[in-house]
N, CA, C and O atoms as a CHARMM CRD file, in Angstrom:
* protein
*
  300
    1    1 MET  N      0.84700  -1.17600   0.00000 PROA 1      0.00000
    2    1 MET  CA     0.00000   0.00000   0.00000 PROA 1      0.00000
    3    1 MET  C      0.89300   1.24000   0.00000 PROA 1      0.00000
    4    1 MET  O      1.83500   1.35400   0.78500 PROA 1      0.00000
    5    2 THR  N      0.57700   2.13600  -0.87800 PROA 2      0.00000
    6    2 THR  CA     1.35200   3.35400  -1.01300 PROA 2      0.00000
    7    2 THR  C      0.66700   4.48100  -0.25700 PROA 2      0.00000
    8    2 THR  O     -0.54000   4.69000  -0.38000 PROA 2      0.00000
    9    3 LYS  N      1.45300   5.19700   0.52300 PROA 3      0.00000
   10    3 LYS  CA     0.89600   6.30400   1.27900 PROA 3      0.00000
   11    3 LYS  C      0.85200   7.54800   0.40600 PROA 3      0.00000
   12    3 LYS  O      1.60800   7.67100  -0.55700 PROA 3      0.00000
   13    4 ALA  N     -0.03700   8.46200   0.74900 PROA 4      0.00000
   14    4 ALA  CA    -0.20300   9.69700  -0.01200 PROA 4      0.00000
   15    4 ALA  C      1.07900  10.51900  -0.01400 PROA 4      0.00000
   16    4 ALA  O      1.38700  11.18100  -1.00600 PROA 4      0.00000
   17    5 VAL  N      1.82200  10.48600   1.07400 PROA 5      0.00000
   18    5 VAL  CA     3.07400  11.24300   1.15400 PROA 5      0.00000
   19    5 VAL  C      4.05600  10.74500   0.09900 PROA 5      0.00000
   20    5 VAL  O      4.73400  11.53900  -0.55300 PROA 5      0.00000
   21    6 GLU  N      4.12700   9.43800  -0.06200 PROA 6      0.00000
   22    6 GLU  CA     5.01700   8.85900  -1.06900 PROA 6      0.00000
   23    6 GLU  C      4.55700   9.22600  -2.47400 PROA 6      0.00000
   24    6 GLU  O      5.38000   9.49100  -3.35100 PROA 6      0.00000
   25    7 LEU  N      3.24700   9.24200  -2.68900 PROA 7      0.00000
   26    7 LEU  CA     2.71400   9.56600  -4.00600 PROA 7      0.00000
   27    7 LEU  C      2.94700  11.03300  -4.36200 PROA 7      0.00000
   28    7 LEU  O      3.15100  11.36000  -5.53100 PROA 7      0.00000
   29    8 ARG  N      2.91900  11.90300  -3.38000 PROA 8      0.00000
   30    8 ARG  CA     3.12600  13.33200  -3.62300 PROA 8      0.00000
   31    8 ARG  C      4.53800  13.62100  -4.13000 PROA 8      0.00000
   32    8 ARG  O      4.76100  14.62700  -4.80300 PROA 8      0.00000
   33    9 GLU  N      5.48600  12.74900  -3.81300 PROA 9      0.00000
   34    9 GLU  CA     6.85900  12.93700  -4.24600 PROA 9      0.00000
   35    9 GLU  C      7.07600  12.57600  -5.71500 PROA 9      0.00000
   36    9 GLU  O      8.10400  12.93200  -6.29200 PROA 9      0.00000
   37   10 LEU  N      6.12800  11.88200  -6.31900 PROA 10     0.00000
   38   10 LEU  CA     6.26200  11.45900  -7.70800 PROA 10     0.00000
   39   10 LEU  C      5.86700  12.59000  -8.65600 PROA 10     0.00000
   40   10 LEU  O      5.03800  13.43600  -8.32300 PROA 10     0.00000
   41   11 ASP  N      6.47400  12.58800  -9.84000 PROA 11     0.00000
   42   11 ASP  CA     6.07000  13.57600 -10.83900 PROA 11     0.00000
   43   11 ASP  C      4.84900  13.05500 -11.59900 PROA 11     0.00000
   44   11 ASP  O      4.37800  11.94700 -11.34400 PROA 11     0.00000
   45   12 GLY  N      4.35400  13.84400 -12.51000 PROA 12     0.00000
   46   12 GLY  CA     3.10500  13.51100 -13.20900 PROA 12     0.00000
   47   12 GLY  C      3.16200  12.21000 -13.98700 PROA 12     0.00000
   48   12 GLY  O      2.21500  11.42500 -13.94500 PROA 12     0.00000
   49   13 ALA  N      4.25600  11.96500 -14.69600 PROA 13     0.00000
   50   13 ALA  CA     4.37600  10.75600 -15.51200 PROA 13     0.00000
   51   13 ALA  C      4.42900   9.50000 -14.63800 PROA 13     0.00000
   52   13 ALA  O      3.79900   8.48900 -14.94900 PROA 13     0.00000
   53   14 GLU  N      5.18300   9.57600 -13.55200 PROA 14     0.00000
   54   14 GLU  CA     5.27300   8.42700 -12.64800 PROA 14     0.00000
   55   14 GLU  C      3.92500   8.15300 -11.98500 PROA 14     0.00000
   56   14 GLU  O      3.55300   7.00200 -11.76000 PROA 14     0.00000
   57   15 LEU  N      3.20900   9.21600 -11.68000 PROA 15     0.00000
   58   15 LEU  CA     1.89600   9.06900 -11.06100 PROA 15     0.00000
   59   15 LEU  C      0.91800   8.40000 -12.03000 PROA 15     0.00000
   60   15 LEU  O      0.13100   7.54100 -11.63000 PROA 15     0.00000
   61   16 LEU  N      0.97100   8.79300 -13.29200 PROA 16     0.00000
   62   16 LEU  CA     0.10600   8.16500 -14.29500 PROA 16     0.00000
   63   16 LEU  C      0.46700   6.69900 -14.49800 PROA 16     0.00000
   64   16 LEU  O     -0.41100   5.86400 -14.71800 PROA 16     0.00000
   65   17 ASP  N      1.75900   6.38600 -14.42600 PROA 17     0.00000
   66   17 ASP  CA     2.17500   4.98900 -14.53100 PROA 17     0.00000
   67   17 ASP  C      1.62400   4.16900 -13.37100 PROA 17     0.00000
   68   17 ASP  O      1.13200   3.05700 -13.56600 PROA 17     0.00000
   69   18 ARG  N      1.70900   4.72100 -12.17100 PROA 18     0.00000
   70   18 ARG  CA     1.17000   4.03300 -10.99200 PROA 18     0.00000
   71   18 ARG  C     -0.33600   3.82200 -11.13500 PROA 18     0.00000
   72   18 ARG  O     -0.86000   2.76300 -10.78900 PROA 18     0.00000
   73   19 LEU  N     -1.02800   4.84500 -11.65100 PROA 19     0.00000
   74   19 LEU  CA    -2.47200   4.73600 -11.83800 PROA 19     0.00000
   75   19 LEU  C     -2.81000   3.63600 -12.83200 PROA 19     0.00000
   76   19 LEU  O     -3.72100   2.84000 -12.60600 PROA 19     0.00000
   77   20 SER  N     -2.07500   3.59800 -13.92200 PROA 20     0.00000
   78   20 SER  CA    -2.30100   2.57200 -14.93500 PROA 20     0.00000
   79   20 SER  C     -2.06300   1.17400 -14.36900 PROA 20     0.00000
   80   20 SER  O     -2.85500   0.26200 -14.60500 PROA 20     0.00000
   81   21 GLU  N     -0.97600   1.00800 -13.62700 PROA 21     0.00000
   82   21 GLU  CA    -0.67200  -0.28900 -13.01700 PROA 21     0.00000
   83   21 GLU  C     -1.74700  -0.69700 -12.02400 PROA 21     0.00000
   84   21 GLU  O     -2.14700  -1.86100 -11.98500 PROA 21     0.00000
   85   22 ALA  N     -2.21400   0.24400 -11.22400 PROA 22     0.00000
   86   22 ALA  CA    -3.23400  -0.06400 -10.21900 PROA 22     0.00000
   87   22 ALA  C     -4.55200  -0.45800 -10.88600 PROA 22     0.00000
   88   22 ALA  O     -5.23800  -1.36900 -10.42200 PROA 22     0.00000
   89   23 ARG  N     -4.89700   0.21900 -11.95800 PROA 23     0.00000
   90   23 ARG  CA    -6.14500  -0.13300 -12.66400 PROA 23     0.00000
   91   23 ARG  C     -6.04500  -1.50400 -13.30600 PROA 23     0.00000
   92   23 ARG  O     -7.02100  -2.25400 -13.31700 PROA 23     0.00000
   93   24 LYS  N     -4.87800  -1.84500 -13.84200 PROA 24     0.00000
   94   24 LYS  CA    -4.68000  -3.18100 -14.41200 PROA 24     0.00000
   95   24 LYS  C     -4.77500  -4.24200 -13.32300 PROA 24     0.00000
   96   24 LYS  O     -5.38300  -5.29500 -13.51700 PROA 24     0.00000
   97   25 GLU  N     -4.16400  -3.95200 -12.17200 PROA 25     0.00000
   98   25 GLU  CA    -4.22700  -4.90100 -11.06200 PROA 25     0.00000
   99   25 GLU  C     -5.66000  -5.09300 -10.59200 PROA 25     0.00000
  100   25 GLU  O     -6.07500  -6.21700 -10.31000 PROA 25     0.00000
  101   26 LEU  N     -6.41900  -4.00600 -10.50600 PROA 26     0.00000
  102   26 LEU  CA    -7.81300  -4.11100 -10.09100 PROA 26     0.00000
  103   26 LEU  C     -8.61800  -4.94500 -11.08000 PROA 26     0.00000
  104   26 LEU  O     -9.45300  -5.75500 -10.67700 PROA 26     0.00000
  105   27 PHE  N     -8.37000  -4.74900 -12.36700 PROA 27     0.00000
  106   27 PHE  CA    -9.05200  -5.54600 -13.38400 PROA 27     0.00000
  107   27 PHE  C     -8.73800  -7.03000 -13.19000 PROA 27     0.00000
  108   27 PHE  O     -9.63200  -7.87600 -13.22200 PROA 27     0.00000
  109   28 ASN  N     -7.45200  -7.33100 -12.99000 PROA 28     0.00000
  110   28 ASN  CA    -7.05400  -8.72500 -12.80200 PROA 28     0.00000
  111   28 ASN  C     -7.65100  -9.31700 -11.52900 PROA 28     0.00000
  112   28 ASN  O     -8.06200 -10.47700 -11.52200 PROA 28     0.00000
  113   29 LEU  N     -7.70200  -8.54200 -10.46800 PROA 29     0.00000
  114   29 LEU  CA    -8.29500  -9.03000  -9.22900 PROA 29     0.00000
  115   29 LEU  C     -9.78500  -9.31300  -9.41200 PROA 29     0.00000
  116   29 LEU  O    -10.29400 -10.32200  -8.92300 PROA 29     0.00000
  117   30 ARG  N    -10.47100  -8.43500 -10.10600 PROA 30     0.00000
  118   30 ARG  CA   -11.90800  -8.66400 -10.35000 PROA 30     0.00000
  119   30 ARG  C    -12.12200  -9.88800 -11.22700 PROA 30     0.00000
  120   30 ARG  O    -13.07800 -10.63900 -11.03500 PROA 30     0.00000
  121   31 PHE  N    -11.23100 -10.08400 -12.18800 PROA 31     0.00000
  122   31 PHE  CA   -11.32400 -11.25800 -13.04800 PROA 31     0.00000
  123   31 PHE  C    -11.10600 -12.52900 -12.21700 PROA 31     0.00000
  124   31 PHE  O    -11.83100 -13.51000 -12.37800 PROA 31     0.00000
  125   32 GLN  N    -10.11600 -12.50600 -11.33900 PROA 32     0.00000
  126   32 GLN  CA    -9.86200 -13.65300 -10.46700 PROA 32     0.00000
  127   32 GLN  C    -11.04200 -13.90500  -9.53700 PROA 32     0.00000
  128   32 GLN  O    -11.37700 -15.05600  -9.25400 PROA 32     0.00000
  129   33 LEU  N    -11.67100 -12.83700  -9.06200 PROA 33     0.00000
  130   33 LEU  CA   -12.83200 -12.98500  -8.19800 PROA 33     0.00000
  131   33 LEU  C    -13.98000 -13.66200  -8.94900 PROA 33     0.00000
  132   33 LEU  O    -14.66000 -14.53400  -8.40900 PROA 33     0.00000
  133   34 ALA  N    -14.18100 -13.25100 -10.18700 PROA 34     0.00000
  134   34 ALA  CA   -15.27100 -13.81100 -10.98600 PROA 34     0.00000
  135   34 ALA  C    -15.03300 -15.28200 -11.31100 PROA 34     0.00000
  136   34 ALA  O    -15.98300 -16.05900 -11.41300 PROA 34     0.00000
  137   35 THR  N    -13.77500 -15.66500 -11.47400 PROA 35     0.00000
  138   35 THR  CA   -13.47500 -17.06100 -11.80900 PROA 35     0.00000
  139   35 THR  C    -13.24900 -17.92600 -10.57200 PROA 35     0.00000
  140   35 THR  O    -13.02200 -19.13000 -10.68900 PROA 35     0.00000
  141   36 GLY  N    -13.31100 -17.31800  -9.38500 PROA 36     0.00000
  142   36 GLY  CA   -13.17600 -18.07700  -8.15900 PROA 36     0.00000
  143   36 GLY  C    -11.74400 -18.38200  -7.76500 PROA 36     0.00000
  144   36 GLY  O    -11.51400 -19.29700  -6.97500 PROA 36     0.00000
  145   37 ARG  N    -10.77800 -17.65000  -8.28800 PROA 37     0.00000
  146   37 ARG  CA    -9.37200 -17.92400  -8.00700 PROA 37     0.00000
  147   37 ARG  C     -8.72400 -16.90200  -7.07800 PROA 37     0.00000
  148   37 ARG  O     -7.52200 -16.97500  -6.82000 PROA 37     0.00000
  149   38 LEU  N     -9.49600 -15.96300  -6.58300 PROA 38     0.00000
  150   38 LEU  CA    -8.93400 -14.91700  -5.72700 PROA 38     0.00000
  151   38 LEU  C     -8.90800 -15.39800  -4.28300 PROA 38     0.00000
  152   38 LEU  O     -9.93700 -15.77200  -3.71900 PROA 38     0.00000
  153   39 ASP  N     -7.70900 -15.38200  -3.69400 PROA 39     0.00000
  154   39 ASP  CA    -7.55500 -15.82000  -2.30900 PROA 39     0.00000
  155   39 ASP  C     -7.71500 -14.66600  -1.32900 PROA 39     0.00000
  156   39 ASP  O     -8.32500 -14.83100  -0.27200 PROA 39     0.00000
  157   40 ASN  N     -7.17800 -13.50700  -1.66500 PROA 40     0.00000
  158   40 ASN  CA    -7.17300 -12.37000  -0.76200 PROA 40     0.00000
  159   40 ASN  C     -8.15000 -11.30600  -1.28600 PROA 40     0.00000
  160   40 ASN  O     -7.76700 -10.42400  -2.05500 PROA 40     0.00000
  161   41 ILE  N     -9.38000 -11.40100  -0.87100 PROA 41     0.00000
  162   41 ILE  CA   -10.41700 -10.49600  -1.36100 PROA 41     0.00000
  163   41 ILE  C    -10.17100  -9.06500  -0.89500 PROA 41     0.00000
  164   41 ILE  O    -10.55200  -8.12200  -1.58800 PROA 41     0.00000
  165   42 SER  N     -9.55100  -8.88700   0.25100 PROA 42     0.00000
  166   42 SER  CA    -9.32300  -7.54600   0.77900 PROA 42     0.00000
  167   42 SER  C     -8.36300  -6.74300  -0.09500 PROA 42     0.00000
  168   42 SER  O     -8.31800  -5.51700   0.00600 PROA 42     0.00000
  169   43 ARG  N     -7.60500  -7.40900  -0.93900 PROA 43     0.00000
  170   43 ARG  CA    -6.67200  -6.70100  -1.82800 PROA 43     0.00000
  171   43 ARG  C     -7.42900  -5.77700  -2.78700 PROA 43     0.00000
  172   43 ARG  O     -6.89900  -4.74200  -3.19000 PROA 43     0.00000
  173   44 ILE  N     -8.65200  -6.13600  -3.15400 PROA 44     0.00000
  174   44 ILE  CA    -9.45600  -5.29400  -4.04100 PROA 44     0.00000
  175   44 ILE  C     -9.69000  -3.93300  -3.39900 PROA 44     0.00000
  176   44 ILE  O     -9.55100  -2.91000  -4.06900 PROA 44     0.00000
  177   45 GLY  N    -10.03500  -3.89800  -2.13500 PROA 45     0.00000
  178   45 GLY  CA   -10.25800  -2.63700  -1.43100 PROA 45     0.00000
  179   45 GLY  C     -8.99700  -1.80700  -1.32400 PROA 45     0.00000
  180   45 GLY  O     -9.04000  -0.58200  -1.44000 PROA 45     0.00000
  181   46 VAL  N     -7.87000  -2.47300  -1.10200 PROA 46     0.00000
  182   46 VAL  CA    -6.59300  -1.76700  -0.99100 PROA 46     0.00000
  183   46 VAL  C     -6.24500  -1.09700  -2.32300 PROA 46     0.00000
  184   46 VAL  O     -5.81500   0.05600  -2.34800 PROA 46     0.00000
  185   47 VAL  N     -6.43000  -1.81300  -3.41400 PROA 47     0.00000
  186   47 VAL  CA    -6.10600  -1.26200  -4.72500 PROA 47     0.00000
  187   47 VAL  C     -7.06900  -0.13200  -5.08200 PROA 47     0.00000
  188   47 VAL  O     -6.65600   0.87400  -5.66000 PROA 47     0.00000
  189   48 ARG  N     -8.34200  -0.29100  -4.74300 PROA 48     0.00000
  190   48 ARG  CA    -9.31200   0.77900  -5.00800 PROA 48     0.00000
  191   48 ARG  C     -8.94400   2.05700  -4.26700 PROA 48     0.00000
  192   48 ARG  O     -9.05900   3.15300  -4.81500 PROA 48     0.00000
  193   49 LYS  N     -8.50200   1.91700  -3.02400 PROA 49     0.00000
  194   49 LYS  CA    -8.10500   3.09500  -2.24700 PROA 49     0.00000
  195   49 LYS  C     -6.84900   3.72900  -2.82700 PROA 49     0.00000
  196   49 LYS  O     -6.71500   4.95300  -2.82200 PROA 49     0.00000
  197   50 GLU  N     -5.93300   2.91600  -3.32200 PROA 50     0.00000
  198   50 GLU  CA    -4.73000   3.46600  -3.94400 PROA 50     0.00000
  199   50 GLU  C     -5.08700   4.25700  -5.20600 PROA 50     0.00000
  200   50 GLU  O     -4.53100   5.32800  -5.45100 PROA 50     0.00000
  201   51 ILE  N     -6.00900   3.72900  -5.99400 PROA 51     0.00000
  202   51 ILE  CA    -6.47300   4.44800  -7.18500 PROA 51     0.00000
  203   51 ILE  C     -7.11100   5.77400  -6.76900 PROA 51     0.00000
  204   51 ILE  O     -6.86800   6.80600  -7.39400 PROA 51     0.00000
  205   52 ALA  N     -7.91900   5.74400  -5.72500 PROA 52     0.00000
  206   52 ALA  CA    -8.56900   6.97100  -5.25100 PROA 52     0.00000
  207   52 ALA  C     -7.53900   7.99700  -4.78900 PROA 52     0.00000
  208   52 ALA  O     -7.69800   9.19100  -5.04600 PROA 52     0.00000
  209   53 ARG  N     -6.49600   7.54900  -4.11700 PROA 53     0.00000
  210   53 ARG  CA    -5.43500   8.47400  -3.68200 PROA 53     0.00000
  211   53 ARG  C     -4.76800   9.13600  -4.88000 PROA 53     0.00000
  212   53 ARG  O     -4.53900  10.34600  -4.88400 PROA 53     0.00000
  213   54 ILE  N     -4.46000   8.34000  -5.89000 PROA 54     0.00000
  214   54 ILE  CA    -3.76900   8.87200  -7.06600 PROA 54     0.00000
  215   54 ILE  C     -4.65800   9.86500  -7.80100 PROA 54     0.00000
  216   54 ILE  O     -4.20000  10.93600  -8.19700 PROA 54     0.00000
  217   55 VAL  N     -5.91800   9.51500  -7.98300 PROA 55     0.00000
  218   55 VAL  CA    -6.84900  10.40900  -8.67800 PROA 55     0.00000
  219   55 VAL  C     -7.03000  11.70400  -7.88300 PROA 55     0.00000
  220   55 VAL  O     -7.12500  12.78300  -8.46800 PROA 55     0.00000
  221   56 THR  N     -7.08000  11.60000  -6.56100 PROA 56     0.00000
  222   56 THR  CA    -7.21000  12.78900  -5.72100 PROA 56     0.00000
  223   56 THR  C     -6.00400  13.69500  -5.88600 PROA 56     0.00000
  224   56 THR  O     -6.15500  14.91200  -5.98800 PROA 56     0.00000
  225   57 LEU  N     -4.80700  13.11900  -5.91200 PROA 57     0.00000
  226   57 LEU  CA    -3.59700  13.91900  -6.10900 PROA 57     0.00000
  227   57 LEU  C     -3.59000  14.60300  -7.47700 PROA 57     0.00000
  228   57 LEU  O     -3.17900  15.75700  -7.59700 PROA 57     0.00000
  229   58 GLU  N     -4.04300  13.89000  -8.49800 PROA 58     0.00000
  230   58 GLU  CA    -4.11800  14.49600  -9.83000 PROA 58     0.00000
  231   58 GLU  C     -5.09100  15.67500  -9.82300 PROA 58     0.00000
  232   58 GLU  O     -4.82100  16.71500 -10.42400 PROA 58     0.00000
  233   59 THR  N     -6.21100  15.50700  -9.14900 PROA 59     0.00000
  234   59 THR  CA    -7.19800  16.57900  -9.06300 PROA 59     0.00000
  235   59 THR  C     -6.63100  17.77600  -8.31800 PROA 59     0.00000
  236   59 THR  O     -6.80600  18.91700  -8.74700 PROA 59     0.00000
  237   60 GLU  N     -5.95200  17.52200  -7.20300 PROA 60     0.00000
  238   60 GLU  CA    -5.34000  18.61400  -6.43600 PROA 60     0.00000
  239   60 GLU  C     -4.31500  19.36600  -7.28100 PROA 60     0.00000
  240   60 GLU  O     -4.28300  20.59700  -7.28500 PROA 60     0.00000
  241   61 ARG  N     -3.48500  18.61900  -7.99000 PROA 61     0.00000
  242   61 ARG  CA    -2.47200  19.26600  -8.82800 PROA 61     0.00000
  243   61 ARG  C     -3.11500  20.08400  -9.93400 PROA 61     0.00000
  244   61 ARG  O     -2.63100  21.16500 -10.26900 PROA 61     0.00000
  245   62 GLY  N     -4.19400  19.57900 -10.49900 PROA 62     0.00000
  246   62 GLY  CA    -4.90700  20.32200 -11.52500 PROA 62     0.00000
  247   62 GLY  C     -5.52900  21.58600 -10.99000 PROA 62     0.00000
  248   62 GLY  O     -5.52700  22.61700 -11.66100 PROA 62     0.00000
  249   63 MET  N     -6.06500  21.51500  -9.78100 PROA 63     0.00000
  250   63 MET  CA    -6.67800  22.68900  -9.17100 PROA 63     0.00000
  251   63 MET  C     -5.62000  23.74400  -8.86600 PROA 63     0.00000
  252   63 MET  O     -5.84400  24.93700  -9.07300 PROA 63     0.00000
  253   64 HSD  N     -4.46600  23.29800  -8.37400 PROA 64     0.00000
  254   64 HSD  CA    -3.39200  24.24300  -8.06900 PROA 64     0.00000
  255   64 HSD  C     -2.83600  24.86700  -9.33800 PROA 64     0.00000
  256   64 HSD  O     -2.47800  26.04400  -9.35700 PROA 64     0.00000
  257   65 ALA  N     -2.76600  24.07600 -10.39400 PROA 65     0.00000
  258   65 ALA  CA    -2.24400  24.60300 -11.64600 PROA 65     0.00000
  259   65 ALA  C     -3.20700  25.64700 -12.22300 PROA 65     0.00000
  260   65 ALA  O     -2.78500  26.69700 -12.70800 PROA 65     0.00000
  261   66 ARG  N     -4.50600  25.33900 -12.16200 PROA 66     0.00000
  262   66 ARG  CA    -5.48800  26.29500 -12.67300 PROA 66     0.00000
  263   66 ARG  C     -5.52500  27.54900 -11.83000 PROA 66     0.00000
  264   66 ARG  O     -5.67400  28.64600 -12.36700 PROA 66     0.00000
  265   67 ALA  N     -5.39500  27.41600 -10.54400 PROA 67     0.00000
  266   67 ALA  CA    -5.43500  28.59400  -9.66100 PROA 67     0.00000
  267   67 ALA  C     -4.21400  29.45900  -9.88500 PROA 67     0.00000
  268   67 ALA  O     -4.29200  30.67900  -9.74900 PROA 67     0.00000
  269   68 GLY  N     -3.10000  28.86400 -10.22300 PROA 68     0.00000
  270   68 GLY  CA    -1.87200  29.63500 -10.45000 PROA 68     0.00000
  271   68 GLY  C     -1.84300  30.32400 -11.78500 PROA 68     0.00000
  272   68 GLY  O     -1.20700  31.36900 -11.92100 PROA 68     0.00000
  273   69 THR  N     -2.52100  29.76600 -12.79100 PROA 69     0.00000
  274   69 THR  CA    -2.46200  30.35600 -14.12300 PROA 69     0.00000
  275   69 THR  C     -3.58000  31.33300 -14.39800 PROA 69     0.00000
  276   69 THR  O     -3.43900  32.19700 -15.26400 PROA 69     0.00000
  277   70 THR  N     -4.68200  31.22300 -13.69000 PROA 70     0.00000
  278   70 THR  CA    -5.78000  32.14600 -13.92400 PROA 70     0.00000
  279   70 THR  C     -5.64300  33.36600 -13.04700 PROA 70     0.00000
  280   70 THR  O     -5.47300  33.27500 -11.83200 PROA 70     0.00000
  281   71 THR  N     -5.72100  34.50000 -13.69100 PROA 71     0.00000
  282   71 THR  CA    -5.69700  35.74300 -12.93100 PROA 71     0.00000
  283   71 THR  C     -6.92300  36.53700 -13.30000 PROA 71     0.00000
  284   71 THR  O     -7.28800  36.64300 -14.47100 PROA 71     0.00000
  285   72 THR  N     -7.54200  37.08600 -12.30500 PROA 72     0.00000
  286   72 THR  CA    -8.72000  37.91500 -12.55400 PROA 72     0.00000
  287   72 THR  C     -8.41000  39.33600 -12.09700 PROA 72     0.00000
  288   72 THR  O     -7.81900  39.56900 -11.04200 PROA 72     0.00000
  289   73 GLU  N     -8.82800  40.25400 -12.92300 PROA 73     0.00000
  290   73 GLU  CA    -8.62100  41.65300 -12.56200 PROA 73     0.00000
  291   73 GLU  C     -9.95900  42.25800 -12.20800 PROA 73     0.00000
  292   73 GLU  O    -10.90900  42.19800 -12.98800 PROA 73     0.00000
  293   74 GLU  N    -10.02700  42.83100 -11.04400 PROA 74     0.00000
  294   74 GLU  CA   -11.25000  43.47700 -10.61300 PROA 74     0.00000
  295   74 GLU  C    -11.07600  44.99000 -10.65700 PROA 74     0.00000
  296   74 GLU  O     -9.99300  45.51400 -10.39500 PROA 74     0.00000
  297   75 GLY  N    -12.15100  45.67100 -10.99100 PROA 75     0.00000
  298   75 GLY  CA   -12.10100  47.11300 -10.88700 PROA 75     0.00000
  299   75 GLY  C    -12.24400  47.75800 -12.14400 PROA 75     0.00000
  300   75 GLY  O    -12.22200  48.98600 -12.21400 PROA 75     0.00000
């Protein structure tokens, strides 16, 4: 399980790679569950939470990037 602090240290490309790997793992776990070959069912929840952490970090970075580039002039 990867902690959010560790994920924050990664750059955008590495974060996308982690997201892709986690989604592939989740697909494989669901496939194993459907075929009755999954031994550790709790791993599905762990991978789902890791995906949620990564997506949350991407959203935060996007919000910070938009807030930094948009300037509004009042008056």
